[in-house]
Backbone and ligand atoms as CSV (ligand in chain L), in Angstrom:
chain,resi,resn,atom,element,x,y,z
A,1,MET,N,N,-3.172,6.310,19.378
A,1,MET,CA,C,-2.784,5.802,18.178
A,1,MET,C,C,-1.561,6.544,17.626
A,2,THR,N,N,-0.534,5.924,16.956
A,2,THR,CA,C,0.623,6.552,16.653
A,2,THR,C,C,0.920,6.684,15.136
A,3,LYS,N,N,1.200,7.721,14.624
A,3,LYS,CA,C,1.545,7.820,13.221
A,3,LYS,C,C,2.766,7.169,13.124
A,4,LEU,N,N,2.998,6.246,12.016
A,4,LEU,CA,C,4.121,5.444,11.867
A,4,LEU,C,C,4.839,6.140,10.560
A,5,ALA,N,N,6.198,5.741,10.316
A,5,ALA,CA,C,7.031,6.296,9.355
A,5,ALA,C,C,6.858,5.493,8.280
A,6,ILE,N,N,6.567,5.989,6.931
A,6,ILE,CA,C,6.557,5.131,5.887
A,6,ILE,C,C,7.712,5.033,5.069
A,7,LEU,N,N,8.158,4.132,4.901
A,7,LEU,CA,C,9.595,3.568,4.026
A,7,LEU,C,C,9.286,4.080,2.723
A,8,GLU,N,N,10.275,4.577,2.152
A,8,GLU,CA,C,10.396,5.083,0.652
A,8,GLU,C,C,11.342,4.245,-0.249
A,9,TYR,N,N,10.910,3.999,-1.404
A,9,TYR,CA,C,11.490,3.512,-2.493
A,9,TYR,C,C,12.985,4.386,-2.612
A,10,PRO,N,N,14.091,3.751,-2.747
A,10,PRO,CA,C,14.532,2.461,-2.856
A,10,PRO,C,C,14.949,1.633,-1.584
A,11,ASP,N,N,14.308,1.951,-0.390
A,11,ASP,CA,C,14.728,1.491,0.952
A,11,ASP,C,C,14.526,-0.201,0.780
A,12,PRO,N,N,15.750,-0.858,0.956
A,12,PRO,CA,C,15.595,-2.172,0.841
A,12,PRO,C,C,14.600,-2.932,1.592
A,13,ARG,N,N,14.344,-2.323,2.695
A,13,ARG,CA,C,13.383,-3.175,3.807
A,13,ARG,C,C,11.955,-3.242,2.957
A,14,LEU,N,N,11.699,-2.456,2.026
A,14,LEU,CA,C,10.404,-2.725,1.131
A,14,LEU,C,C,10.635,-4.168,0.435
A,15,ARG,N,N,11.684,-4.633,0.252
A,15,ARG,CA,C,11.783,-5.830,-0.534
A,15,ARG,C,C,11.696,-7.061,0.248
A,16,THR,N,N,11.293,-6.873,1.545
A,16,THR,CA,C,11.216,-8.010,2.643
A,16,THR,C,C,9.764,-8.658,2.492
A,17,LYS,N,N,9.998,-10.110,2.425
A,17,LYS,CA,C,8.686,-10.752,2.246
A,17,LYS,C,C,8.015,-10.980,3.680
A,18,ALA,N,N,6.763,-10.586,3.698
A,18,ALA,CA,C,6.202,-10.682,5.064
A,18,ALA,C,C,5.787,-12.048,5.459
A,19,ALA,N,N,5.747,-12.211,6.787
A,19,ALA,CA,C,5.335,-13.540,7.402
A,19,ALA,C,C,4.047,-13.625,7.730
A,20,PRO,N,N,3.368,-14.650,7.758
A,20,PRO,CA,C,1.756,-14.764,8.146
A,20,PRO,C,C,1.638,-14.172,9.659
A,21,VAL,N,N,0.536,-13.565,9.718
A,21,VAL,CA,C,0.076,-13.309,10.956
A,21,VAL,C,C,-0.502,-14.425,11.814
A,22,THR,N,N,0.012,-14.817,12.926
A,22,THR,CA,C,-0.665,-16.007,13.532
A,22,THR,C,C,-1.320,-15.588,15.071
A,23,VAL,N,N,-0.829,-14.616,15.479
A,23,VAL,CA,C,-1.554,-14.137,16.928
A,23,VAL,C,C,-2.365,-12.937,16.594
A,24,PHE,N,N,-3.685,-13.039,16.986
A,24,PHE,CA,C,-4.582,-12.141,16.855
A,24,PHE,C,C,-5.089,-11.620,18.257
A,25,ASP,N,N,-4.273,-10.558,18.627
A,25,ASP,CA,C,-4.268,-9.983,19.763
A,25,ASP,C,C,-4.546,-8.415,20.052
A,26,ALA,N,N,-4.538,-7.826,21.210
A,26,ALA,CA,C,-4.787,-6.417,21.202
A,26,ALA,C,C,-3.361,-5.658,20.669
A,27,ALA,N,N,-2.196,-6.328,20.344
A,27,ALA,CA,C,-1.059,-5.747,19.876
A,27,ALA,C,C,-1.443,-5.551,18.324
A,28,LEU,N,N,-1.958,-6.653,17.763
A,28,LEU,CA,C,-2.433,-6.605,16.317
A,28,LEU,C,C,-3.300,-5.304,16.146
A,29,LYS,N,N,-4.365,-5.313,16.999
A,29,LYS,CA,C,-5.397,-4.275,16.750
A,29,LYS,C,C,-4.877,-2.934,16.983
A,30,ARG,N,N,-3.763,-2.665,17.663
A,30,ARG,CA,C,-2.838,-1.419,17.877
A,30,ARG,C,C,-2.208,-1.128,16.633
A,31,GLN,N,N,-1.670,-2.267,16.026
A,31,GLN,CA,C,-0.988,-2.102,14.773
A,31,GLN,C,C,-1.939,-1.597,13.648
A,32,ILE,N,N,-3.278,-2.205,13.693
A,32,ILE,CA,C,-4.183,-1.816,12.694
A,32,ILE,C,C,-4.557,-0.365,12.829
A,33,ALA,N,N,-4.636,0.038,14.069
A,33,ALA,CA,C,-5.088,1.448,14.439
A,33,ALA,C,C,-4.174,2.381,13.803
A,34,ASP,N,N,-2.840,2.024,14.102
A,34,ASP,CA,C,-1.757,2.850,13.944
A,34,ASP,C,C,-1.569,3.016,12.318
A,35,MET,N,N,-1.785,1.815,11.743
A,35,MET,CA,C,-1.592,1.921,10.138
A,35,MET,C,C,-2.807,2.692,9.638
A,36,LEU,N,N,-4.029,2.614,10.053
A,36,LEU,CA,C,-5.154,3.302,9.592
A,36,LEU,C,C,-4.796,4.778,9.748
A,37,GLU,N,N,-4.450,5.223,11.041
A,37,GLU,CA,C,-4.070,6.624,11.174
A,37,GLU,C,C,-2.941,7.071,10.240
A,38,THR,N,N,-1.939,6.141,10.046
A,38,THR,CA,C,-0.981,6.700,9.041
A,38,THR,C,C,-1.341,6.832,7.543
A,39,MET,N,N,-2.181,5.983,7.107
A,39,MET,CA,C,-2.871,6.033,5.807
A,39,MET,C,C,-3.759,7.122,5.659
A,40,TYR,N,N,-4.656,7.417,6.604
A,40,TYR,CA,C,-5.623,8.712,6.500
A,40,TYR,C,C,-4.545,9.985,6.549
A,41,ALA,N,N,-3.551,10.007,7.404
A,41,ALA,CA,C,-2.871,11.177,7.571
A,41,ALA,C,C,-1.990,11.413,6.305
A,42,ALA,N,N,-1.595,10.433,5.553
A,42,ALA,CA,C,-0.674,10.551,4.377
A,42,ALA,C,C,-0.893,11.716,3.247
A,43,PRO,N,N,-2.181,11.573,2.748
A,43,PRO,CA,C,-3.385,10.654,2.756
A,43,PRO,C,C,-3.144,9.829,1.653
A,44,GLY,N,N,-3.693,8.405,1.845
A,44,GLY,CA,C,-3.710,7.347,1.042
A,44,GLY,C,C,-4.805,6.629,0.989
A,45,ILE,N,N,-5.016,5.686,0.207
A,45,ILE,CA,C,-6.416,4.858,0.258
A,45,ILE,C,C,-5.855,3.342,0.535
A,46,GLY,N,N,-4.763,3.032,0.737
A,46,GLY,CA,C,-4.286,1.840,1.091
A,46,GLY,C,C,-2.916,1.762,1.644
A,47,LEU,N,N,-2.586,0.818,2.598
A,47,LEU,CA,C,-1.261,0.733,3.367
A,47,LEU,C,C,-1.041,-0.804,3.586
A,48,ALA,N,N,0.310,-1.276,3.327
A,48,ALA,CA,C,0.612,-2.390,3.662
A,48,ALA,C,C,1.607,-2.500,4.800
A,49,ALA,N,N,1.649,-3.428,5.826
A,49,ALA,CA,C,2.595,-3.394,7.006
A,49,ALA,C,C,3.802,-3.134,6.577
A,50,THR,N,N,4.265,-3.854,5.508
A,50,THR,CA,C,5.727,-3.762,4.892
A,50,THR,C,C,6.045,-2.341,4.783
A,51,GLN,N,N,5.003,-1.695,4.400
A,51,GLN,CA,C,5.546,-0.089,4.109
A,51,GLN,C,C,5.715,0.869,5.404
A,52,VAL,N,N,5.393,-0.023,6.634
A,52,VAL,CA,C,5.827,0.831,7.860
A,52,VAL,C,C,6.727,-0.176,8.785
A,53,ASP,N,N,7.598,-0.902,7.830
A,53,ASP,CA,C,8.660,-1.843,8.449
A,53,ASP,C,C,8.164,-2.865,9.523
A,54,TRP,N,N,6.922,-3.375,9.430
A,54,TRP,CA,C,6.424,-4.420,10.234
A,54,TRP,C,C,6.004,-5.483,9.300
A,55,HIS,N,N,6.872,-6.542,9.277
A,55,HIS,CA,C,6.882,-7.620,8.079
A,55,HIS,C,C,6.025,-8.707,8.180
A,56,TYR,N,N,4.583,-8.305,8.633
A,56,TYR,CA,C,3.646,-9.468,8.654
A,56,TYR,C,C,2.488,-9.165,7.743
A,57,ARG,N,N,1.865,-10.106,7.107
A,57,ARG,CA,C,0.692,-10.068,6.354
A,57,ARG,C,C,-0.457,-9.308,6.468
A,58,LEU,N,N,-0.420,-7.855,6.639
A,58,LEU,CA,C,-1.561,-7.372,6.956
A,58,LEU,C,C,-1.720,-5.959,6.173
A,59,ILE,N,N,-2.800,-5.781,5.782
A,59,ILE,CA,C,-3.182,-4.615,4.863
A,59,ILE,C,C,-4.316,-3.821,5.437
A,60,VAL,N,N,-4.337,-2.323,5.222
A,60,VAL,CA,C,-5.562,-1.648,5.496
A,60,VAL,C,C,-5.849,-0.938,4.281
A,61,ILE,N,N,-7.236,-0.774,4.084
A,61,ILE,CA,C,-7.599,-0.060,2.881
A,61,ILE,C,C,-8.838,0.784,3.100
A,62,ASP,N,N,-9.048,1.953,2.637
A,62,ASP,CA,C,-10.313,2.668,2.757
A,62,ASP,C,C,-10.406,3.459,1.247
A,63,VAL,N,N,-11.202,2.883,0.372
A,63,VAL,CA,C,-11.441,3.583,-0.915
A,63,VAL,C,C,-12.701,4.381,-0.815
A,64,SER,N,N,-13.269,4.366,0.335
A,64,SER,CA,C,-14.573,5.289,0.314
A,64,SER,C,C,-14.347,6.697,0.210
A,65,GLU,N,N,-15.398,7.454,-0.392
A,65,GLU,CA,C,-15.412,8.709,-0.425
A,65,GLU,C,C,-14.971,9.646,0.671
A,66,ASP,N,N,-15.786,9.282,1.606
A,66,ASP,CA,C,-15.513,10.146,2.972
A,66,ASP,C,C,-14.413,9.560,4.042
A,67,GLN,N,N,-13.794,8.382,3.470
A,67,GLN,CA,C,-12.631,7.840,4.245
A,67,GLN,C,C,-13.254,7.261,5.701
A,68,LYS,N,N,-14.335,6.825,5.605
A,68,LYS,CA,C,-14.753,6.353,7.034
A,68,LYS,C,C,-15.306,4.884,6.758
A,69,GLN,N,N,-14.715,4.236,5.907
A,69,GLN,CA,C,-14.960,2.673,5.811
A,69,GLN,C,C,-13.782,1.840,5.636
A,70,PRO,N,N,-13.007,1.886,6.861
A,70,PRO,CA,C,-11.744,1.094,6.766
A,70,PRO,C,C,-11.928,-0.389,6.724
A,71,GLN,N,N,-11.141,-1.133,5.700
A,71,GLN,CA,C,-11.153,-2.466,5.707
A,71,GLN,C,C,-9.823,-3.062,5.988
A,72,VAL,N,N,-9.756,-4.276,6.504
A,72,VAL,CA,C,-8.455,-4.874,7.035
A,72,VAL,C,C,-8.483,-6.150,6.398
A,73,PHE,N,N,-7.315,-6.504,5.956
A,73,PHE,CA,C,-7.070,-7.856,5.258
A,73,PHE,C,C,-5.945,-8.504,5.900
A,74,ILE,N,N,-6.127,-9.640,6.579
A,74,ILE,CA,C,-4.939,-10.259,7.059
A,74,ILE,C,C,-4.904,-11.690,6.369
A,75,ASN,N,N,-3.387,-11.845,6.309
A,75,ASN,CA,C,-2.975,-13.050,5.382
A,75,ASN,C,C,-3.887,-13.301,4.050
A,76,PRO,N,N,-3.943,-12.239,3.472
A,76,PRO,CA,C,-4.932,-12.439,2.228
A,76,PRO,C,C,-4.334,-13.289,1.198
A,77,GLN,N,N,-5.156,-13.914,0.376
A,77,GLN,CA,C,-5.034,-14.710,-0.698
A,77,GLN,C,C,-5.855,-14.375,-1.903
A,78,ILE,N,N,-5.258,-14.468,-3.017
A,78,ILE,CA,C,-6.225,-14.249,-4.062
A,78,ILE,C,C,-6.551,-15.655,-4.810
A,79,LEU,N,N,-7.982,-15.893,-4.922
A,79,LEU,CA,C,-8.431,-17.237,-5.298
A,79,LEU,C,C,-8.688,-17.382,-6.904
A,80,GLU,N,N,-9.132,-16.182,-7.354
A,80,GLU,CA,C,-9.595,-15.970,-8.660
A,80,GLU,C,C,-9.212,-14.731,-9.155
A,81,ARG,N,N,-8.680,-14.766,-10.565
A,81,ARG,CA,C,-8.626,-13.408,-11.149
A,81,ARG,C,C,-9.446,-13.308,-12.401
A,82,GLN,N,N,-9.936,-12.372,-12.711
A,82,GLN,CA,C,-10.931,-12.064,-13.980
A,82,GLN,C,C,-10.628,-10.787,-14.704
A,83,GLY,N,N,-10.264,-10.878,-16.198
A,83,GLY,CA,C,-10.298,-9.729,-16.831
A,83,GLY,C,C,-8.984,-9.023,-16.599
A,84,GLU,N,N,-8.850,-7.769,-17.304
A,84,GLU,CA,C,-7.837,-6.828,-16.987
A,84,GLU,C,C,-8.072,-5.441,-17.084
A,85,ALA,N,N,-7.508,-4.808,-16.206
A,85,ALA,CA,C,-7.675,-3.334,-16.095
A,85,ALA,C,C,-6.396,-2.581,-16.042
A,86,ALA,N,N,-6.190,-1.723,-16.791
A,86,ALA,CA,C,-4.980,-0.793,-16.652
A,86,ALA,C,C,-5.384,0.659,-16.026
A,87,GLY,N,N,-4.608,1.068,-14.972
A,87,GLY,CA,C,-5.223,2.130,-14.464
A,87,GLY,C,C,-4.008,2.895,-13.849
A,88,GLU,N,N,-3.966,4.212,-13.529
A,88,GLU,CA,C,-2.755,4.943,-13.150
A,88,GLU,C,C,-2.738,4.539,-11.537
A,89,GLU,N,N,-1.527,4.287,-11.049
A,89,GLU,CA,C,-1.250,3.979,-9.845
A,89,GLU,C,C,-0.299,4.853,-9.214
A,90,GLY,N,N,-0.374,5.038,-7.634
A,90,GLY,CA,C,0.645,5.894,-7.063
A,90,GLY,C,C,0.911,4.997,-5.967
A,91,CYS,N,N,1.852,5.319,-5.059
A,91,CYS,CA,C,2.276,4.599,-3.707
A,91,CYS,C,C,2.778,5.527,-2.773
A,92,LEU,N,N,2.219,5.371,-1.505
A,92,LEU,CA,C,2.850,6.047,-0.320
A,92,LEU,C,C,4.433,6.095,-0.388
A,93,SER,N,N,4.934,4.941,-0.683
A,93,SER,CA,C,6.289,4.515,-0.745
A,93,SER,C,C,7.093,5.039,-1.901
A,94,VAL,N,N,6.443,5.741,-2.901
A,94,VAL,CA,C,7.227,6.204,-4.075
A,94,VAL,C,C,6.323,7.486,-4.273
A,95,PRO,N,N,6.502,8.481,-3.436
A,95,PRO,CA,C,5.502,9.691,-3.344
A,95,PRO,C,C,5.883,10.545,-4.705
A,96,GLY,N,N,4.741,10.931,-5.315
A,96,GLY,CA,C,4.574,11.832,-6.418
A,96,GLY,C,C,4.742,11.093,-7.544
A,97,ILE,N,N,4.917,9.906,-7.784
A,97,ILE,CA,C,5.135,9.178,-9.112
A,97,ILE,C,C,3.767,8.438,-9.320
A,98,PHE,N,N,3.254,8.422,-10.507
A,98,PHE,CA,C,2.216,7.753,-11.010
A,98,PHE,C,C,2.251,7.181,-12.374
A,99,ASP,N,N,1.851,5.916,-12.548
A,99,ASP,CA,C,2.085,5.338,-13.885
A,99,ASP,C,C,1.099,4.285,-13.948
A,100,ASP,N,N,1.020,3.724,-15.179
A,100,ASP,CA,C,-0.220,2.932,-15.627
A,100,ASP,C,C,0.399,1.448,-15.024
A,101,VAL,N,N,-0.353,0.644,-14.616
A,101,VAL,CA,C,-0.095,-0.797,-14.149
A,101,VAL,C,C,-1.316,-1.516,-14.702
A,102,LYS,N,N,-0.866,-2.867,-15.191
A,102,LYS,CA,C,-2.133,-3.834,-15.564
A,102,LYS,C,C,-2.449,-4.741,-14.313
A,103,ARG,N,N,-3.690,-4.775,-14.146
A,103,ARG,CA,C,-4.019,-5.586,-13.050
A,103,ARG,C,C,-5.322,-6.390,-13.450
A,104,ALA,N,N,-5.500,-7.568,-12.737
A,104,ALA,CA,C,-6.905,-8.162,-12.880
A,104,ALA,C,C,-8.048,-7.129,-12.471
A,105,GLN,N,N,-9.022,-7.248,-13.250
A,105,GLN,CA,C,-10.183,-6.305,-12.981
A,105,GLN,C,C,-11.030,-6.588,-11.923
A,106,LYS,N,N,-11.135,-8.059,-11.758
A,106,LYS,CA,C,-12.046,-8.672,-10.563
A,106,LYS,C,C,-11.234,-9.752,-10.181
A,107,ILE,N,N,-11.476,-9.675,-8.691
A,107,ILE,CA,C,-10.633,-10.889,-7.836
A,107,ILE,C,C,-11.658,-11.359,-6.986
A,108,ARG,N,N,-11.456,-12.703,-6.892
A,108,ARG,CA,C,-12.034,-13.224,-5.668
A,108,ARG,C,C,-10.958,-13.563,-4.626
A,109,ALA,N,N,-11.250,-13.010,-3.317
A,109,ALA,CA,C,-10.062,-13.191,-2.309
A,109,ALA,C,C,-10.307,-13.753,-0.954
A,110,ARG,N,N,-9.497,-14.197,-0.252
A,110,ARG,CA,C,-9.796,-14.526,0.999
A,110,ARG,C,C,-8.957,-14.139,1.973
A,111,ALA,N,N,-9.433,-13.451,3.280
A,111,ALA,CA,C,-8.613,-12.742,4.189
A,111,ALA,C,C,-9.122,-13.008,5.537
A,112,GLN,N,N,-8.382,-12.837,6.581
A,112,GLN,CA,C,-8.773,-12.942,8.011
A,112,GLN,C,C,-8.989,-11.559,8.390
A,113,ASP,N,N,-10.003,-11.330,9.518
A,113,ASP,CA,C,-10.051,-10.014,10.049
A,113,ASP,C,C,-9.383,-10.051,11.406
A,114,ALA,N,N,-9.580,-8.853,12.020
A,114,ALA,CA,C,-8.648,-8.744,13.134
A,114,ALA,C,C,-8.831,-9.731,14.302
A,115,ASP,N,N,-10.048,-10.384,14.217
A,115,ASP,CA,C,-10.262,-11.457,15.179
A,115,ASP,C,C,-9.735,-12.759,14.697
A,116,GLY,N,N,-9.191,-12.806,13.516
A,116,GLY,CA,C,-8.721,-14.229,12.928
A,116,GLY,C,C,-9.809,-15.023,12.246
A,117,ARG,N,N,-11.169,-14.281,11.834
A,117,ARG,CA,C,-12.229,-14.961,11.305
A,117,ARG,C,C,-11.899,-14.883,9.813
A,118,THR,N,N,-12.068,-15.822,9.131
A,118,THR,CA,C,-11.748,-15.828,7.540
A,118,THR,C,C,-13.079,-15.567,6.762
A,119,HIS,N,N,-12.770,-14.580,5.895
A,119,HIS,CA,C,-14.034,-14.099,5.006
A,119,HIS,C,C,-13.416,-14.176,3.461
A,120,GLU,N,N,-14.495,-14.391,2.682
A,120,GLU,CA,C,-14.216,-14.400,1.224
A,120,GLU,C,C,-14.893,-13.181,0.624
A,121,PHE,N,N,-14.309,-12.687,-0.266
A,121,PHE,CA,C,-14.713,-11.251,-0.891
A,121,PHE,C,C,-14.586,-11.414,-2.428
A,122,GLU,N,N,-15.652,-10.750,-3.042
A,122,GLU,CA,C,-15.595,-10.430,-4.593
A,122,GLU,C,C,-15.444,-9.041,-4.740
A,123,LEU,N,N,-14.153,-8.679,-5.195
A,123,LEU,CA,C,-13.903,-7.327,-5.424
A,123,LEU,C,C,-13.634,-6.915,-6.935
A,124,ASP,N,N,-13.943,-5.684,-7.090
A,124,ASP,CA,C,-13.502,-5.100,-8.457
A,124,ASP,C,C,-13.513,-3.658,-8.342
A,125,GLY,N,N,-13.133,-3.119,-9.565
A,125,GLY,CA,C,-12.772,-1.602,-9.425
A,125,GLY,C,C,-11.485,-1.226,-8.498
A,126,MET,N,N,-11.653,0.073,-8.007
A,126,MET,CA,C,-10.515,0.437,-7.323
A,126,MET,C,C,-9.995,-0.647,-6.088
A,127,LEU,N,N,-11.064,-1.084,-5.635
A,127,LEU,CA,C,-10.785,-1.807,-4.455
A,127,LEU,C,C,-9.932,-3.169,-4.778
A,128,ALA,N,N,-10.470,-3.749,-5.883
A,128,ALA,CA,C,-9.503,-4.816,-6.501
A,128,ALA,C,C,-8.173,-4.428,-6.849
A,129,VAL,N,N,-8.023,-3.375,-7.428
A,129,VAL,CA,C,-6.640,-2.960,-7.762
A,129,VAL,C,C,-5.842,-2.595,-6.692
A,130,CYS,N,N,-6.484,-1.973,-5.477
A,130,CYS,CA,C,-5.817,-1.615,-4.216
A,130,CYS,C,C,-5.377,-2.879,-3.436
A,131,LEU,N,N,-6.061,-3.701,-3.650
A,131,LEU,CA,C,-5.732,-5.199,-2.892
A,131,LEU,C,C,-4.631,-5.661,-3.597
A,132,GLN,N,N,-4.588,-5.636,-4.900
A,132,GLN,CA,C,-3.617,-6.415,-5.522
A,132,GLN,C,C,-2.179,-5.422,-5.140
A,133,HIS,N,N,-2.405,-4.397,-5.363
A,133,HIS,CA,C,-1.263,-3.270,-5.202
A,133,HIS,C,C,-0.553,-3.640,-3.865
A,134,GLU,N,N,-1.491,-3.699,-2.648
A,134,GLU,CA,C,-0.943,-3.804,-1.289
A,134,GLU,C,C,-0.313,-5.412,-1.180
A,135,MET,N,N,-1.021,-6.329,-1.775
A,135,MET,CA,C,-0.489,-7.681,-1.527
A,135,MET,C,C,1.091,-7.815,-2.323
A,136,ASP,N,N,1.299,-7.129,-3.210
A,136,ASP,CA,C,2.426,-6.891,-3.876
A,136,ASP,C,C,3.528,-6.478,-2.842
A,137,HIS,N,N,3.192,-5.466,-1.971
A,137,HIS,CA,C,3.975,-4.993,-0.912
A,137,HIS,C,C,4.392,-6.185,-0.110
A,138,LEU,N,N,3.443,-7.142,0.470
A,138,LEU,CA,C,3.718,-8.149,1.325
A,138,LEU,C,C,4.621,-9.132,0.600
A,139,GLU,N,N,4.903,-9.249,-0.821
A,139,GLU,CA,C,5.812,-9.936,-1.382
A,139,GLU,C,C,7.100,-9.292,-1.761
A,140,GLY,N,N,7.418,-8.001,-1.298
A,140,GLY,CA,C,8.321,-7.058,-1.398
A,140,GLY,C,C,8.485,-6.541,-2.885
A,141,ARG,N,N,7.454,-6.433,-3.588
A,141,ARG,CA,C,7.301,-5.929,-4.824
A,141,ARG,C,C,6.625,-4.620,-4.904
A,142,LEU,N,N,6.942,-3.795,-5.650
A,142,LEU,CA,C,6.491,-2.298,-5.836
A,142,LEU,C,C,5.932,-2.060,-7.189
A,143,PHE,N,N,5.000,-1.124,-7.453
A,143,PHE,CA,C,4.470,-1.091,-8.714
A,143,PHE,C,C,5.343,-0.496,-9.579
A,144,VAL,N,N,6.496,0.095,-9.368
A,144,VAL,CA,C,7.606,0.485,-10.073
A,144,VAL,C,C,8.225,-0.756,-10.747
A,145,ASP,N,N,8.130,-1.898,-10.163
A,145,ASP,CA,C,8.963,-2.982,-10.667
A,145,ASP,C,C,8.190,-3.495,-12.179
A,146,TYR,N,N,7.065,-3.004,-12.311
A,146,TYR,CA,C,6.345,-3.239,-13.481
A,146,TYR,C,C,6.728,-2.298,-14.611
A,147,LEU,N,N,7.326,-1.303,-14.355
A,147,LEU,CA,C,7.737,-0.236,-15.328
A,147,LEU,C,C,9.176,-0.748,-16.043
A,148,SER,N,N,9.744,0.154,-16.961
A,148,SER,CA,C,10.911,-0.184,-17.582
A,148,SER,C,C,11.993,0.336,-16.576
A,149,GLU,N,N,13.212,-0.402,-16.643
A,149,GLU,CA,C,14.392,0.165,-15.994
A,149,GLU,C,C,14.692,1.477,-16.050
A,150,LEU,N,N,14.611,2.024,-17.369
A,150,LEU,CA,C,14.858,3.384,-17.625
A,150,LEU,C,C,13.896,4.407,-16.725
A,151,LYS,N,N,12.648,3.827,-16.744
A,151,LYS,CA,C,11.782,4.519,-15.885
A,151,LYS,C,C,12.049,4.727,-14.514
A,152,ARG,N,N,12.399,3.368,-13.976
A,152,ARG,CA,C,12.891,3.251,-12.576
A,152,ARG,C,C,13.940,4.148,-12.227
A,153,GLN,N,N,15.070,4.154,-13.168
A,153,GLN,CA,C,16.141,4.981,-12.846
A,153,GLN,C,C,15.656,6.538,-12.790
A,154,ARG,N,N,14.810,6.934,-13.561
A,154,ARG,CA,C,14.543,8.288,-13.405
A,154,ARG,C,C,13.686,8.633,-12.448
A,155,ILE,N,N,12.950,7.563,-11.893
A,155,ILE,CA,C,12.037,7.763,-10.542
A,155,ILE,C,C,12.996,7.910,-9.408
A,156,ARG,N,N,14.111,6.811,-9.348
A,156,ARG,CA,C,14.910,6.962,-8.124
A,156,ARG,C,C,15.779,8.350,-8.137
A,157,LYS,N,N,15.981,8.630,-9.456
A,157,LYS,CA,C,16.784,10.130,-9.521
A,157,LYS,C,C,16.045,11.209,-8.867
A,158,ARG,N,N,14.627,11.322,-9.186
A,158,ARG,CA,C,13.824,12.228,-8.896
A,158,ARG,C,C,13.522,12.269,-7.467
A,159,LEU,N,N,13.458,10.891,-6.948
A,159,LEU,CA,C,12.894,10.930,-5.548
A,159,LEU,C,C,14.276,11.433,-4.582
A,160,ASP,N,N,15.464,11.050,-5.203
A,160,ASP,CA,C,16.729,11.386,-4.575
A,160,ASP,C,C,16.793,13.026,-4.346
A,161,LYS,N,N,16.568,13.399,-5.462
A,161,LYS,CA,C,16.718,14.975,-5.718
A,161,LYS,C,C,15.538,15.645,-4.685
A,162,GLU,N,N,14.446,15.064,-4.601
A,162,GLU,CA,C,13.375,15.688,-3.772
A,162,GLU,C,C,13.627,15.512,-2.253
A,163,ARG,N,N,14.365,14.321,-1.887
A,163,ARG,CA,C,14.709,13.777,-0.467
A,163,ARG,C,C,15.746,15.046,-0.249
A,164,ARG,N,N,16.660,15.182,-1.087
A,164,ARG,CA,C,17.721,16.412,-0.834
A,164,ARG,C,C,17.220,17.701,-0.695
A,165,GLU,N,N,16.154,18.033,-1.509
A,165,GLU,CA,C,15.575,19.213,-1.212
A,165,GLU,C,C,14.807,19.265,0.025
A,166,ARG,N,N,14.098,18.323,0.384
A,166,ARG,CA,C,13.392,18.353,1.669
A,166,ARG,C,C,14.265,18.333,2.762
A,167,ASP,N,N,15.461,17.770,2.753
A,167,ASP,CA,C,16.321,17.899,3.841
A,167,ASP,C,C,17.043,19.187,4.071
A,168,ALA,N,N,17.091,19.789,2.994
A,168,ALA,CA,C,17.562,21.207,2.909
A,168,ALA,C,C,16.635,22.111,3.349
A,169,SER,N,N,15.301,21.822,3.038
A,169,SER,CA,C,14.293,22.951,3.465
A,169,SER,C,C,13.220,22.350,4.049
A,170,ARG,N,N,13.342,22.014,5.467
A,170,ARG,CA,C,12.124,21.102,6.173
A,170,ARG,C,C,10.910,21.761,6.010
A,171,ALA,N,N,10.608,22.987,5.810
A,171,ALA,CA,C,9.355,23.594,5.501
A,171,ALA,C,C,8.850,23.390,4.337
A,172,ALA,N,N,9.603,22.979,3.292
A,172,ALA,CA,C,9.097,22.895,1.794
A,172,ALA,C,C,8.000,21.762,1.865
A,173,PRO,N,N,6.833,22.377,1.386
A,173,PRO,CA,C,5.616,21.228,1.257
A,173,PRO,C,C,6.067,20.165,0.409
A,174,ARG,N,N,5.474,19.054,0.686
A,174,ARG,CA,C,5.802,17.934,-0.371
A,174,ARG,C,C,4.628,17.879,-1.392
A,175,ARG,N,N,5.264,17.514,-2.755
A,175,ARG,CA,C,4.269,17.499,-3.670
A,175,ARG,C,C,3.300,16.396,-3.668
A,176,GLN,N,N,1.966,16.642,-3.844
A,176,GLN,CA,C,0.929,15.658,-3.451
A,176,GLN,C,C,-0.157,15.979,-4.333
A,177,ARG,N,N,-0.707,14.952,-4.803
A,177,ARG,CA,C,-1.782,15.020,-5.615
A,177,ARG,C,C,-3.150,14.555,-4.578
A,178,THR,N,N,-4.196,14.434,-5.356
A,178,THR,CA,C,-5.392,13.940,-4.551
A,178,THR,C,C,-5.064,12.562,-4.149
A,179,PRO,N,N,-5.689,12.050,-2.967
A,179,PRO,CA,C,-5.338,10.811,-2.553
A,179,PRO,C,C,-5.944,9.568,-3.429
A,180,GLU,N,N,-6.754,9.746,-4.224
A,180,GLU,CA,C,-7.440,8.816,-4.874
A,180,GLU,C,C,-6.730,7.598,-5.435
A,181,HIS,N,N,-5.437,7.822,-5.914
A,181,HIS,CA,C,-4.653,6.796,-6.506
A,181,HIS,C,C,-3.547,6.452,-5.771
A,182,VAL,N,N,-3.321,6.898,-4.549
A,182,VAL,CA,C,-2.336,6.631,-3.785
A,182,VAL,C,C,-2.429,5.502,-2.722
A,183,LEU,N,N,-1.553,4.538,-3.104
A,183,LEU,CA,C,-2.125,3.053,-2.379
A,183,LEU,C,C,-0.804,2.732,-1.568
L,1,ZN,ZN,ZN,1.963,1.029,-2.361
């Protein structure tokens, strides 16, 4: 398995709309394994293929406490949305930034697994939020798009400054919170 590089906002490649996965082969399984390793190492609870510059409709998620229950969603679709939940979100592509985003509280979704079989899911709580967040990535959308332009400007400035500092001192540890809200 290989740890992949995660694209960071405002990298324009994060704006790419992902294409459907049509081939369910060993290369796809390798991509899934690499993305899981990348997500766990980050650490985060969800990762969309877009974030690792692979522009196909593939998402990996693990919201379990012990990070041992990986879930894979390929070509996901939301069939039904219910309720509204506002919660703090973060993103591996927008490191260290957290803000409130409104999402549907419950969703019914359909997705394929690594073998191409179709499944339907009823999701709520963190898993529902996470899938909605990751599906936005596949459309080239980021959670900061829901915030005001002023906030986005501040975020860009802050990330720029941090990148410069990181480049200046490679050994400096990256600001990181607990992984629970990093999608
Ligand atoms: Zn994200």
